[in-house]
N, C-alpha and C positions, 0 to 999 in steps of 0.2 A: 506494500498501499504505501503512495504516493504521501506523502503531507504538503498540502501546502499551507502558504499564507493566509486560507480565509477559512480551514480547520484548525488553528488554533485559538485558545485564548488565554490573553491575558489580565492577570488580575492587577489594580495600582492599586496602593492604599497611599496618598496623601498625609504628608504632616505637618503639622502649621512651622514655623522657622522662628526663630528666633536672633534677635540684631541685638547684640552687644555689647560695650566698649569696656573698657579695662584700660584701666591707667594705673602706674610705677612710678616710682620714687625711690632711690634714684633713676631718671630715665634709660643708664645704661643696665637697670639691672637685667639679665633674665629671667624670659618669664615662661612656664610647659604649663600646656591645657591639654587634658586626658579625661575623653569620654568615660561612662562607665564601664565599656569593656577593657579601659587602660590604654587603647588607643589614643596614638598623639593629633589635637586638632589643632592645627595650622591657622592663623587671622589672617582676615581677608583681605585684611589692609595694616599699616602700621604705621606710625610715625612718633617724635622724641617723646618715647614712651609713653603711647596712646595707640592700644590692639585695639581692632575692630573682629569681632567673632560670629561667624552663621550656626547657629546654633536648633536644633531642636527643642523646642516651646517643651517644657516641663522635664526633659531631663536633667540628673546631675551629671555634673562635671567638677574636676578637681585641676587647682589652682597652686604653683608655687613658682617662689618670685626670689631669686638669690641674686648676691653681690659680691664682692671679697670684700674685706670690713665693715660689711651689714648683716646685724639679725636677720635669717632668714626665714620668708613665710610662708606657708601653704593653709586654705579651707578649700570646703566646693559649697556649691551653689545650686541651686532648681533656676534652670533656666527660661528667662520672658522678655517678650521683645520690649526692646526702649530701656535694659538692667543696665545699671552702672555701675562698678566694683571699684573702689580708689585702695591702693596699697601704697602706702609708707612705710618703708625699709625704717629703721633705729639703724643707728653709726653701735657699733661695739664703743668707740671710742667711749671712755668713763661712763660705760653699761657695768654693776656686779655683780659679779654670779651670785646664786645664791644654792648653798653648798651644804654638804654637812648633815645632821640631823636636828632641829630644833633651832636652827637661825633668828636670828634676833636682829632687824634693824633697829638701827637707833639713830639715823640723822636719812635726811630726805638725800634724792637721788635718784637714777632708773638702773631698776635689778630687771639681771634674768634670771632661769630658774634651771639648773642644769636637769641635764633628763635624768627622771626616772625618781626625782625628788616626790617624797611622800612624806607625810607629818605635819609639824606645823610651823606655821612663820608666826615669830611674835611682830607683831608692830610697838617698836617699844617708843615711836615719835608721833607727836599730831603736826611735824610737816610736810609739807608736800612730798610725797611718795608715789612712785611710778611701777611695776612692775608688770613687767612686758612675755607674751606667752609667744609660738609661732604657730598660731594658725590655730585652727578647728577641724581640719583634719585626723583622722580617729588617732595614727600613729604622734598626734602633738598632743593626749591627752596626760595629766598631773589625776591622778588615781591616786584617792584619800587623804587631800594636801587641805588643812585649814588653816587662814589667817586670822591669828588672834590676837585682836585689842589687845593691849596691855593700858593706854591711856585713853583720855577721852581727847573728842575735837579729830577725830583722822584726818585725812586729806589723802585718801588713796585713789590712786585710775588703776585701772588693771587693760590691758590693751590687746589684742589677739592672743586670748588669755583663756585656756578649755582645760574645766578641771572636771571631775567627776567621785561621788562621794558613795561608794556604795561597801562599806563597811561599818560596825556595828560595833564598839565595846572598847576599847580605853588605847590614847595616843599617849607614847613619852612619859609613861605614868599619871597622867590624868586621866581618870578613868569616868565616861560620860556612858550618855544611853543613845549615840549616835554622833555623828562628829556631822558638823555643820564647813560652810566655803568659810562660812567669813563671823569672825562673836566681835560685836563690839559690845561698849560697857559706856553711859552715858549722856551725853550729850553733844550734840554739833558736830555729827560723824559726816563727812561726804566719803560718800563711793562714786566716779564718774568711771564713765566706761568708751573709750576707744576703740578704735576697728570694731570687730567684727568676734566677739566669745558668747562662749557656751559653756554652764553649769549646769548638771543634771545629778541625780540623787537614783541609779534603776532599784536598791532595794531595800525593807524594811528600816529606815533610819528614822529613831523620834524628834532629832533635832532638828530644828529648821537649816533652808540650807543657808538663806541670811539670817543669820540669828539676831535680833533688834527684839530681845522682851524687856517687860513691860517696864517705865524709869528709863527708856536711852531712848534716842532717835536716834535715825539716820536719812539722808537725805540722798537721793540720785541722781541723778546729771548728766553732762558729757554728751560729744555727738555722733559718740560711736552705738552697737547695736550689741543686745541682750538677749540670748536665745537660754531659756531656764523649763527645764522638767526636771519634776519632783513627783514622783511617785503616787506617795501615801504618806501615812501621819504626819511629822512636824509640817508647819509652816513652809512656803516659798521664802518669803520674804514676813521674819513675823516672832512669834514663840513658837518652840516646840510642845510637842504634845500635852497637853492640859497646863499650860502656860499660856497667858491673855501678852498682848505685842504690846513695844512700843509704838513711837512714832513715827512712822514711813511716810516721806515727803517724795511724789515726782517732780526731778525740779526740770530734768530735760532730760535727752537719749529718744531712743527706740528701743522696746519693749517688745518678747514674744513672749508667754509663760501661757504654761501647758502642765494639762498633770503626767503626761506623756509623749514619746513621740508621735503612737497612732495618731 
């Protein structure tokens, strides 16, 4: 039998396109984009640190940016038409690394965290402190990490930081009913978000993720974004299980807060 063109049936599914723009500073940084199968996606246009990509609407993509002398950054996103992603790499110069166990921050500055760090970071100053992560891709997560303020009136900024609290129990000799990502005391506490940040708790942890108990205050701000997923028991922001909350003020920023990822 000879098959002719008239005998063939072709099924074609058209998918909606998404044109997205990615900007990176410094503009000399190397940018890599991959699709959900790990394949490299090339930009349709690029000029002076601004890249244009033609992607599939609704698909998930991963990106990374690297440059010598700067802290690398990576993350992922669900594409939609007209989306803009801004990446600003931090210079390694003047950035102190949080290492070891039970690190104490005693003065203002910008801090990065060593790979694999877990446990408590003590915030012993009310001066301006910035803690910089490397993005919200899964490989950049810091598991079971708590920032514990020992003074009131903290001024903390987090940037491109991913923390997951998965364990209840004891941290460095301090018995807890679970772990919080941030514990504050007193009033006048500021937490600012820059870049894209992800806080999540996947298990039965009784502590609030951002622990703001009765008698304390936390003001949330910045120009960045926080994704927060708290699965059960203690508050996402406020009091822990069976505990009243303090005052919580949303001053600025972008927040996506859900019970879970689903």
